[in-house]
C-alpha positions in Angstrom: 0.0 -0.1 -0.1 1.6 3.2 -0.7 1.7 6.1 1.4 -1.3 7.9 -0.3 -3.5 4.9 0.5 -7.1 5.9 2.6 -8.7 3.4 4.5 -11.6 4.0 2.1 -9.8 2.7 -0.1 -8.4 -0.3 1.4 -12.1 -1.5 2.6 -13.7 -0.6 -0.6 -15.0 -4.0 -1.3 -16.9 -6.7 0.7 -14.1 -8.5 2.8 -14.4 -11.3 5.2 -14.2 -10.1 9.0 -10.9 -11.5 9.3 -9.3 -10.0 5.9 -10.6 -6.8 6.8 -9.2 -6.8 10.3 -5.9 -7.5 8.8 -6.5 -4.9 6.3 -7.2 -2.6 8.8 -4.2 -3.7 10.8 -1.8 -3.3 8.2 -3.3 0.7 7.9 -3.0 1.3 11.6 0.9 0.2 11.0 0.0 -2.6 13.3 1.6 -5.3 11.1 4.1 -4.3 8.4 3.2 -3.4 5.0 4.5 -6.5 3.7 3.1 -9.1 6.0 1.0 -11.9 4.7 -2.3 -12.8 5.8 -1.7 -16.5 5.9 1.1 -15.5 8.9 -1.6 -14.1 11.6 -4.7 -15.4 10.0 -5.1 -17.5 13.3 -4.8 -14.5 15.6 -8.6 -13.8 14.2 -9.9 -17.2 14.0 -8.7 -18.6 17.5 -9.5 -17.1 21.1 -6.6 -16.0 23.5 -5.9 -13.5 20.6 -6.5 -9.7 22.5 -5.0 -7.6 19.3 -7.1 -9.8 16.7 -10.3 -9.3 19.0 -9.4 -5.6 19.4 -9.1 -5.1 15.5 -12.4 -7.1 14.9 -14.1 -5.1 17.3 -12.9 -1.8 16.2 -14.6 -3.1 12.8 -17.7 -3.6 14.4 -17.7 -0.2 16.2 -17.1 1.6 12.7 -20.0 -0.2 11.5 -22.1 1.2 14.7 -21.0 4.6 13.9 -21.8 4.2 10.3 -18.1 4.7 8.8 -18.5 1.0 7.7 -21.1 -1.7 6.3 -21.5 -5.2 8.1 -23.2 -8.0 6.5 -24.4 -10.2 9.4 -25.0 -12.6 7.4 -21.5 -13.4 6.2 -19.6 -11.6 8.4 -17.9 -9.3 5.9 -17.4 -5.2 6.1 -17.3 -2.9 3.3 -16.5 0.8 3.6 -19.9 3.2 3.7 -20.0 5.1 0.8 -23.1 7.1 1.9 -22.1 10.3 4.4 -22.4 9.6 7.7 -25.4 11.3 9.6 -24.0 13.3 12.4 -27.5 14.5 13.6 
């Protein structure tokens, strides 16, 4: 990802929760940009990995705030293209 990439670009398409959380982690600098998802995917699938839980919780909170859309049935997220209602 280049330096000018925005989070809305990173999460523009529907992504499974684990991939979305990983990409959020890369965007935030938690994981190095050259980190492979396959090397850390277990932290999103297994209990006992607070970092994985934190990143998924952050996705959920962003969805609650209207920043992201969440597909509950498939546990996927994507950027909400509609403006956030601040009222």
